[in-house]
Wavefront OBJ file of the C-alpha trace (Angstrom):
o trace
v -3.185 25.257 24.352
v -6.433 23.296 24.119
v -7.012 20.177 26.203
v -9.977 17.886 25.819
v -11.074 14.405 26.853
v -13.285 12.333 24.580
v -14.009 8.852 23.279
v -12.502 7.967 19.902
v -13.961 5.060 17.949
v -11.130 3.022 16.426
v -11.979 -0.215 14.608
v -15.251 -0.320 16.502
v -13.654 0.079 19.942
v -14.230 3.187 22.039
v -10.958 4.536 23.411
v -10.815 7.114 26.194
v -8.388 9.823 25.076
v -7.023 13.092 26.451
v -5.363 15.419 23.953
v -3.528 18.705 24.404
v -2.468 20.598 21.273
v 0.647 22.747 21.558
v 3.349 24.101 19.251
v 5.940 21.321 19.637
v 5.790 17.775 18.272
v 3.144 15.749 20.163
v 4.105 13.025 22.634
v 2.060 9.815 22.790
v 1.952 8.369 26.326
v 1.341 4.590 26.462
v 0.615 3.044 29.847
v 1.337 -0.446 31.155
v -0.490 -3.688 31.770
v -3.562 -3.303 34.028
v -3.042 0.450 34.287
v -4.512 3.576 32.670
v -3.522 6.934 31.207
v -3.589 8.633 34.635
v -0.337 6.825 35.475
v 1.225 9.751 33.571
v -0.390 12.409 35.745
v 3.060 13.808 36.632
v 4.131 13.999 32.984
v 1.055 15.291 31.106
v 0.934 18.888 32.321
v 4.726 19.011 32.604
v 5.030 18.292 28.882
v 2.293 20.766 28.033
v 4.072 23.473 30.017
v 7.177 22.748 27.938
v 5.122 23.349 24.802
v 4.680 19.744 23.676
v 1.387 18.408 22.423
v 0.310 15.338 24.402
v -1.922 12.358 23.668
v -2.770 9.983 26.526
v -5.085 7.044 25.939
v -6.527 4.110 27.851
v -5.673 0.969 25.890
v -8.569 -1.346 24.959
v -9.638 -3.352 28.002
v -8.150 -0.758 30.351
v -9.396 2.320 32.201
v -12.416 3.970 30.583
v -11.854 2.377 27.169
v -14.057 -0.430 25.917
v -12.960 -4.041 25.928
v -11.653 -5.389 22.628
v -14.179 -6.953 20.271
v -11.525 -9.350 19.005
v -9.413 -9.950 22.119
v -7.102 -12.584 20.675
v -5.747 -10.258 17.972
v -6.194 -6.871 19.663
v -4.490 -7.784 22.931
v -1.039 -8.129 21.403
v 1.831 -5.764 20.718
v 0.941 -5.475 16.993
v -2.787 -5.231 17.806
v -2.318 -2.348 20.223
v 0.155 -0.677 17.854
v -2.322 -0.866 14.977
v -5.048 0.844 17.014
v -2.721 3.582 18.234
v -1.486 4.283 14.698
v -5.121 4.612 13.630
v -5.825 6.933 16.552
v -2.937 9.251 15.659
v -4.089 9.261 12.037
v -7.637 10.142 13.141
v -6.210 12.974 15.244
v -4.322 14.189 12.148
v -0.960 13.979 13.889
v 1.644 13.222 11.207
v 4.656 12.773 13.498
v 5.109 12.209 17.206
v 7.353 10.991 20.007
v 6.419 8.020 22.214
v 6.934 7.536 25.938
v 6.028 3.979 26.897
v 5.963 2.373 30.305
v 6.143 -1.420 30.762
v 3.630 -2.891 28.265
v 3.512 0.585 26.731
v 7.222 0.381 26.006
v 6.805 -2.934 24.192
v 4.029 -1.396 22.094
v 6.275 1.608 21.542
v 9.090 -0.576 20.181
v 6.570 -2.236 17.853
v 5.641 1.184 16.432
v 9.047 2.884 16.546
v 11.068 0.250 14.702
v 9.010 0.391 11.491
v 6.885 3.550 11.475
v 8.655 6.731 10.268
v 5.942 8.907 11.842
v 7.452 7.980 15.242
v 10.356 10.399 15.689
v 11.735 8.961 18.930
v 10.987 6.539 21.756
v 11.603 6.615 25.506
v 10.908 3.386 27.382
v 10.839 2.726 31.107
v 10.180 -0.551 32.903
v 10.473 -2.288 29.526
v 13.168 -4.871 28.748
v 13.472 -5.301 24.960
v 13.133 -9.044 24.443
v 13.017 -11.692 21.774
v 9.387 -12.826 21.785
v 9.738 -16.367 23.058
v 9.629 -18.108 26.454
v 13.432 -18.075 26.660
v 13.589 -14.436 25.570
v 11.074 -13.407 28.223
v 12.977 -15.413 30.846
v 16.126 -13.417 30.118
v 14.417 -10.038 30.340
v 12.077 -10.569 33.281
v 12.558 -11.766 36.849
v 10.860 -14.960 37.979
v 8.918 -13.598 40.952
v 5.367 -14.381 42.164
v 3.986 -10.933 41.280
v 5.338 -11.286 37.736
v 3.328 -14.470 37.325
v 0.157 -12.371 37.686
v 0.975 -10.383 34.540
v -0.850 -12.899 32.350
v -3.598 -13.945 34.765
v -7.064 -14.048 33.217
v -8.726 -13.135 36.515
v -7.666 -11.164 39.589
v -8.936 -11.549 43.127
v -8.803 -8.437 45.304
v -5.627 -9.851 46.846
v -4.110 -10.423 43.400
v -4.931 -6.882 42.314
v -3.385 -5.407 45.438
v -0.260 -7.544 45.195
v 0.267 -6.802 41.520
v -0.447 -3.108 42.014
v 1.988 -2.757 44.905
v 4.754 -4.406 42.869
v 3.868 -2.364 39.794
v 3.793 1.045 41.505
v 6.425 0.391 44.163
v 4.403 2.197 46.812
v 1.619 1.479 49.269
v -1.673 1.457 47.386
v -4.132 4.303 47.818
v -7.478 2.927 46.629
v -8.812 6.446 46.173
v -6.557 6.825 43.130
v -7.959 5.878 39.749
v -4.716 4.183 38.709
v -5.209 1.773 41.597
v -8.920 1.189 41.050
v -8.432 0.389 37.376
v -6.141 -2.563 38.116
v -9.179 -4.653 39.047
v -11.226 -3.164 36.174
v -8.830 -4.416 33.477
v -10.209 -7.039 31.088
v -8.449 -10.232 32.204
v -8.299 -11.361 28.588
v -5.989 -8.388 27.945
v -3.407 -9.842 30.334
v -3.916 -13.409 29.135
v -3.662 -12.774 25.399
v -0.922 -10.147 25.692
v 1.345 -12.636 27.427
v 0.319 -15.627 25.313
v 0.738 -13.704 22.055
v 4.043 -12.251 23.202
v 5.787 -15.502 24.102
v 4.363 -17.048 20.928
v 6.368 -14.572 18.858
v 3.572 -12.264 17.698
v 5.408 -9.027 17.086
v 8.797 -7.657 16.199
v 11.959 -9.162 17.692
v 12.663 -6.298 20.078
v 16.338 -7.154 20.548
v 16.898 -6.966 16.803
v 14.819 -3.782 16.614
v 16.931 -1.837 19.111
v 20.039 -3.119 17.367
v 18.960 -1.908 13.941
v 16.551 1.042 14.182
v 18.417 4.326 13.865
v 15.706 6.601 15.239
v 16.527 7.953 18.729
v 15.844 5.760 21.757
v 16.137 6.464 25.480
v 15.945 3.897 28.276
v 15.197 4.888 31.876
v 15.303 1.814 34.102
v 14.718 1.393 37.835
v 17.515 -0.431 39.633
v 15.006 -2.037 42.022
v 12.437 -3.085 39.439
v 10.867 -6.315 40.762
v 9.737 -7.388 37.290
v 12.638 -6.454 35.025
v 16.168 -7.863 34.966
v 18.025 -4.557 35.089
v 21.402 -6.156 34.345
v 19.927 -7.615 31.174
v 18.708 -4.183 30.044
v 22.243 -2.840 30.471
v 23.786 -5.749 28.570
v 21.950 -5.237 25.263
v 23.389 -3.734 22.089
v 21.614 -0.517 21.054
v 22.174 1.270 17.748
v 21.113 4.814 18.652
v 20.748 4.972 22.428
v 20.694 8.419 24.029
v 23.769 8.995 26.226
v 25.089 5.643 24.901
v 23.716 3.774 27.920
v 20.500 2.994 29.770
v 19.847 5.537 32.513
v 19.646 3.660 35.792
v 17.675 5.359 38.573
v 16.999 4.337 42.161
v 13.380 3.280 41.666
v 11.197 0.257 41.048
v 9.069 -0.605 38.029
v 7.576 2.879 37.589
v 10.287 5.573 37.831
v 7.962 8.178 36.302
v 5.464 7.563 39.137
v 7.904 7.064 42.022
v 10.535 9.663 41.090
v 8.702 12.089 38.780
v 11.088 15.024 39.165
v 14.104 12.907 38.248
v 12.272 11.138 35.428
v 10.883 14.378 34.023
v 14.340 15.946 33.981
v 15.672 13.093 31.831
v 12.547 13.128 29.681
v 12.927 16.860 29.039
v 16.602 16.572 28.102
v 15.899 13.686 25.727
v 13.013 15.457 24.010
v 15.061 18.659 23.717
v 17.810 16.566 22.121
v 15.552 14.924 19.515
v 13.174 17.823 18.893
l 1 2 3 4 5 6 7 8 9 10 11 12 13 14 15 16 17 18 19 20 21 22 23 24 25 26 27 28 29 30 31 32 33 34 35 36 37 38 39 40 41 42 43 44 45 46 47 48 49 50 51 52 53 54 55 56 57 58 59 60 61 62 63 64 65 66 67 68 69 70 71 72 73 74 75 76 77 78 79 80 81 82 83 84 85 86 87 88 89 90 91 92 93 94 95 96 97 98 99 100 101 102 103 104 105 106 107 108 109 110 111 112 113 114 115 116 117 118 119 120 121 122 123 124 125 126 127 128 129 130 131 132 133 134 135 136 137 138 139 140 141 142 143 144 145 146 147 148 149 150 151 152 153 154 155 156 157 158 159 160 161 162 163 164 165 166 167 168 169 170 171 172 173 174 175 176 177 178 179 180 181 182 183 184 185 186 187 188 189 190 191 192 193 194 195 196 197 198 199 200 201 202 203 204 205 206 207 208 209 210 211 212 213 214 215 216 217 218 219 220 221 222 223 224 225 226 227 228 229 230 231 232 233 234 235 236 237 238 239 240 241 242 243 244 245 246 247 248 249 250 251 252 253 254 255 256 257 258 259 260 261 262 263 264 265 266 267 268 269 270 271 272 273
């Protein structure tokens, strides 16, 4: 196994990437809004120890990656998906699984529904929605912290409030995943939300109802952002175990309950591999 961290230039944007090459099909880890690749610290080495290759990347405008040069088009589900496809092509990875959290799950659906190089998708903290104001209203809870998801600027108080809701735990400002909340390009939040409710991207409800490649859903029962009942009510064509897996956690089950999440992740990947 070889593991290296580097900056990959994709469409003129420098992306901070960590790659481990192993014998099994690689797994692309896609983080959430105002987060970074280190949110998967409990999954990266676990997957490597199972023999899976792993690619973790900071999205444009997040973590150690550069801000987008064309924010209006890049900060969208199709814009992120396009860059990640280009990254995997540059890495000469012809097929891969995706694990996407929150925003990362929406990007994952965008890639999974139409790209045959994506073998399977596991989403967590991600309600598949029709991209419209009414569609978003059905999938997400109307709570004050959710209203920060599209804010162009964060005060320190905003960053702390959003981070606490996002991670479901008291914030430790020594952790990089916490520090990068305030670092995030505010235009990434603004344009992601604006583009999403304007319909820029695949209809995610139709995608999960038509795409036959394997899908797994791990959803926290106490997620402050996501309407968990809505996630359970949707029609899925090829959903692992025939139901969303509901776990006693908030918005980030992989961060809050890593042992439980990793057990499900391993079983799903063993099933599709």
